[in-house]
C-alpha positions, 0 to 999 in steps of 0.5 A: 332089972325086971324085963317086961314086954315092948321095951328096950333093955341092956344085957351083957354079951360075953366074949365067944358068941356072935351077937345073933347067937347070943340074941337067939339064946336070949329069946328062948330063955324069955320066950319072946315072939319078937326080939332085936338088937342095936349095934353088933358085937363081934365074937371077940368082944364082950359088953353091953348089948342093947335089946328090944323086945316086942314093940320095943324093937321100934326103939332100937334105931335110937339106941343104934345111934347113941354114943358108945364107949369101949375099952380096947387093947391093941397089939402093935407089931402085927397085922391081922387079916380080920383086924382082930385076934382071930385072923391070920397074922403077919409080923411087921418089920418094926424099925423103931418102937414108937414112944408114948409121944408118938402114940399120942400124936398118932391118936390125935389124928383120929379124934373128931370127924374122920373117914373110916373104912370098915374091916373086910370081916365086919358086919358092914353090908356090901349089896345087902350082904354082910362083908364078912360073908364075902370075905370068908368066901375069898370074895372082894368086899370093895368097902368104901370109906364112911364119915364117922365121929370119934369123940375121945381116945384116952390112953390107959396104959402103954407097954409095947406091943400093947396099948390099952385105951378108952374110946368113945365114939358116935354111931358106925365106928369100927374099933377094929378099923381104928386099931388097924389104922392106928398101927398103920399111922405109926408104921408098925401094924396093929389089930384089936386083941381085946374089946369091951363095950362099956357103955351105949348111950345111958346104958352101962353094966350096972344097967344090964338085966339079970337073966338066969 
């Protein structure tokens, strides 16, 4: 895909860098004066990142509000301070391993319009400051629940302690928080072990720009 000035396009962010660091690297490669992105991906996550260049940055709000699809690997039996694989872990006392039927019933509670509290280590803002910046300094984030929508959660594979699922969401959903809350609903704890964003609106991996 050829990139031109004043447009939006999709790139594939690898696991490792933050969205901001990845964008800075991209900006240097393209020699762009102005660039932005829609929908932050955590360092742990890989996948579609929608980028705007030049006047295309004005179109990012629409991309941020678009439907998103993720493939998530959730690990049960532990809690993580960051709700993902990077945080300090706490092993949970599991009295009984949930059966597939139990997981399906618990998942049903999270489909549709729900209230969700973002992870303390998320990019959600508290008084204009990213929550993860406060959390890393040991400060309270006091994040409030917010109304979000999850369109579907499809179980791809369940082999305790791991659940692989395809999740389709509206804007503002934190899949890390979903993993945490699903683990709590099953009384076993849980966190995101792996996460890939496979679609943003109409953008898929096949639509990503090839940038050397």
